[in-house]
C-alpha positions in Angstrom: 0.0 0.0 0.0 1.5 3.3 -1.1 0.7 6.4 1.0 0.8 9.9 -0.3 0.3 12.9 1.9 -0.9 16.3 0.6 -0.1 19.5 2.4 -1.9 22.6 1.0 0.0 25.7 1.9 -0.4 29.5 1.6 2.1 31.7 3.4 3.1 29.0 5.9 6.8 29.6 6.1 6.7 29.8 9.9 5.2 26.3 10.4 5.7 24.1 7.4 9.3 23.0 8.3 8.1 21.4 11.5 5.2 19.7 9.6 7.6 18.2 7.0 10.1 17.1 9.6 7.4 15.0 11.2 6.4 13.5 7.9 9.8 12.5 6.7 10.7 11.1 10.2 8.0 8.4 10.2 8.8 5.0 11.6 7.0 3.6 8.5 8.1 5.9 5.7 5.5 7.8 3.7 5.9 7.0 0.0 5.1 10.5 -1.4 4.7 14.0 0.2 3.2 16.8 -1.9 3.3 20.4 -0.7 0.8 22.4 -2.8 2.0 26.0 -2.8 -1.1 28.2 -3.3 0.5 31.5 -4.4 2.5 32.0 -1.3 4.3 35.4 -1.0 6.7 34.3 1.8 9.3 31.6 1.9 6.9 28.6 2.0 8.0 27.1 -1.2 11.7 27.6 -0.4 11.3 25.9 3.0 9.5 22.9 1.4 12.1 22.7 -1.4 14.8 22.0 1.3 13.1 18.6 1.8 13.1 17.6 -1.8 16.0 15.1 -1.3 13.9 13.5 1.5 10.9 12.7 -0.6 9.0 16.0 -0.7 7.7 17.4 -4.0 6.4 21.0 -4.4 3.4 21.5 -6.7 2.0 25.0 -7.5 -1.7 25.7 -7.7 -2.5 29.1 -9.2 -6.3 29.1 -8.3 -6.5 30.6 -4.9 -8.1 28.7 -2.1 -7.8 25.6 0.1 -10.2 23.5 -2.0 -8.4 24.1 -5.3 -5.0 23.4 -3.6 -6.4 20.3 -1.9 -7.9 19.0 -5.2 -4.6 19.6 -7.1 -2.7 17.6 -4.5 -5.2 14.7 -4.6 -5.1 14.7 -8.4 -1.3 14.8 -8.5 -0.7 12.1 -5.9 0.1 8.6 -7.0 -0.5 6.7 -3.7 -3.3 4.1 -3.0 -4.2 6.2 0.1 -4.2 10.0 0.0 -3.5 11.6 3.3 -4.4 15.3 3.9 -3.1 17.5 6.7 -2.5 21.2 7.2 0.8 23.0 7.1 0.7 23.5 10.9 0.0 19.8 11.6 2.6 17.7 13.4 1.9 14.0 13.0 3.0 11.5 15.6 6.0 9.3 14.6 3.8 6.2 14.0 1.1 8.1 12.1 1.7 6.5 8.7 1.8 3.1 10.2 -1.5 3.7 12.0 -3.0 5.0 8.7 -1.8 1.8 6.9 -3.5 -0.3 9.5 -6.8 1.6 9.3 -6.9 1.7 5.5 -6.1 -2.0 5.2 -9.8 -2.7 5.8 -11.3 -2.9 2.3 -14.7 -1.5 3.6 -13.0 1.7 4.7 -13.0 4.7 2.2 -11.8 7.4 4.5 -9.9 7.6 7.8 -9.7 10.4 10.3 -8.5 10.8 13.9 -8.1 13.2 16.8 -5.9 16.2 17.3 -4.8 18.5 20.1 -3.3 22.0 20.2 0.4 21.9 20.6 0.5 25.6 21.5 -2.2 25.5 24.2 -2.1 24.3 27.8 -3.7 21.1 29.1 -3.2 18.9 26.0 -5.3 16.1 27.4 -8.2 18.4 28.0 -8.0 20.0 24.6 -7.7 16.6 22.9 -10.9 15.6 24.7 -12.6 18.9 23.6 -11.6 18.3 20.0 -13.1 14.8 20.1 -16.2 16.2 21.6 -16.8 19.1 19.3 -15.2 18.1 16.0 -16.4 14.4 16.0 -19.0 13.5 18.5 -21.1 16.7 18.3 -21.0 16.7 14.6 -22.0 13.1 14.4 -25.0 13.7 16.7 -26.1 16.7 14.6 -25.7 15.0 11.3 -26.1 11.3 12.0 -22.9 10.3 10.3 -19.1 10.5 11.0 -17.0 13.5 10.3 -13.6 14.1 8.8 -11.0 16.4 10.3 -9.0 18.3 7.7 -5.8 18.4 9.7 -5.8 14.6 10.0 -7.5 12.6 7.4 -7.1 10.3 4.4 -9.1 8.9 1.4 -8.4 5.9 -0.7 -7.5 6.9 -4.3 -10.5 4.9 -5.6 -12.8 6.9 -3.3 -11.4 10.2 -4.4 -11.9 9.3 -8.0 -15.7 8.9 -7.3 -15.9 11.8 -4.9 -14.1 14.3 -7.1 -17.1 15.2 -9.2 -19.4 15.7 -6.1 -17.3 18.0 -3.8 -18.3 21.6 -3.7 -15.9 24.4 -4.9 -16.3 26.7 -1.9 -15.0 29.1 -1.0 -16.9 29.7 2.2 -17.4 26.2 3.4 -15.6 23.8 5.8 -14.0 21.6 3.1 -13.6 18.6 5.4 -17.3 18.8 6.4 -18.2 19.0 2.7 -16.2 15.8 2.1 -17.9 14.0 4.9 -21.4 15.0 3.7 -20.7 13.7 0.2 -19.0 10.5 1.5 -22.2 9.8 3.5 -24.4 10.4 0.5 -22.3 8.1 -1.6 -22.6 5.4 1.0 -18.9 5.5 1.8 -17.6 4.4 5.1 -15.5 6.8 7.3 -13.4 5.2 10.0 -12.5 7.1 13.1 -9.1 5.8 14.3 -8.4 7.1 17.8 -4.7 6.1 17.5 -4.2 8.2 14.4 -3.2 11.3 16.2 -1.8 14.7 15.3 -1.2 18.1 16.9 -2.1 21.4 15.3 -1.8 25.1 16.1 -4.5 26.8 18.1 -4.3 29.9 15.9 -7.7 29.4 14.4 -9.4 30.0 17.7 -6.9 32.5 19.1 -7.9 35.6 17.0 -10.3 38.4 17.9 -13.9 37.5 18.7 -14.9 39.0 15.3 -12.4 36.9 13.4 -13.1 33.7 15.1 -16.9 34.3 14.9 -16.6 34.7 11.2 -14.5 31.6 10.9 -16.9 29.4 13.0 -20.1 30.6 11.3 -18.9 28.7 8.3 -19.7 25.5 10.2 -23.6 25.9 10.2 -23.4 27.5 6.8 -21.8 24.4 5.3 -24.6 22.2 6.7 -27.3 24.6 5.5 -25.9 24.9 1.9 -26.2 21.1 1.7 -29.8 21.1 2.8 -28.9 19.7 6.3 -31.3 22.0 8.1 -31.5 20.1 11.4 -27.7 19.9 11.6 -27.3 23.6 10.7 -29.8 24.6 13.4 -27.9 22.6 16.0 -24.6 24.0 14.9 -25.9 27.6 15.1 -27.2 26.9 18.6 -23.9 25.5 19.8 -22.1 28.4 18.1 -24.2 31.0 19.9 -24.6 29.3 23.3 -21.2 27.8 23.8 -18.5 28.8 21.3 -19.1 32.6 21.1 -19.3 33.1 24.9 -16.2 30.9 25.6 -14.0 32.3 22.9 -12.7 35.6 24.6 -11.6 33.7 27.6 -9.9 31.0 25.5 -8.2 33.6 23.4 -6.8 35.3 26.6 -5.4 31.9 27.8 -3.8 31.2 24.5 -2.2 34.6 24.3 -0.8 34.3 27.8 0.6 30.8 27.2 4.2 30.2 26.3 4.4 26.9 24.5 8.1 26.4 24.8 8.0 26.9 28.6 4.6 25.5 29.2 3.7 28.5 31.4 1.1 31.3 31.5 2.5 34.9 31.5 0.6 38.1 32.2 3.4 39.9 30.3 2.4 38.0 27.1 -1.2 38.7 27.8 -0.7 42.5 27.7 2.2 42.5 25.2 1.9 44.8 22.1 4.4 42.6 20.3 2.8 41.4 17.0 4.7 38.1 17.3 2.5 37.2 20.3 -0.7 37.2 18.1 -1.7 34.1 16.1 -3.6 35.2 13.0 -6.2 32.9 11.5 -4.9 31.5 8.2 
């Protein structure tokens, strides 16, 4: 079984090196790693190119957006299983072996797993929160399993069928869109709890306005697919839980120093732009 991993990237110079180090250091080597540079204006492509002698290939996608970049990577990949992670994802050392084990089941069309924030305190608690909100809540709302874009894979055969059904975006959660269409095609998604990655908390660390705009895409994606009950539930959770909790969460993340594992009032009130974590 050949495994390809696709990493869409737009201006990810600061994080993509760590992502690729984790991929090339797998205990069971990945057969192909594709970085899809989506018109980056920083050094993303240059950082990725440093890994070319370790099995990384840089592909350029001129159409702007995560979905065109993801599709280009899936289309270019040659593996039997097509992994998809984000540029700020750090896979565990046995991730590819766990993926091989999960994908060996011929009834499985897609695989996903949990993540936690590597730049947030209490990793066990935020791993549990991720499992709750990204997988269990979504499954209760929709009635079928979800995919998590920072930690997922499809079989090549599945992608070839799915390709003509996925939505072009741009204002949708692309992993949720994939999960909806997989369900409608009768495809099986397997949640592998041992297929674990860590990601940055930057998507929930911005201003309330930024994060609110980002999270509203969740119910909107359900609604545009005609999933009215799921959309209503997502809006309710967004309004009753996520919006009220976000300011306090953003303060904790801003005060947290990942390298030292400590909270600092100095960071909380710092005007240094390096302390902020913009949403990609």
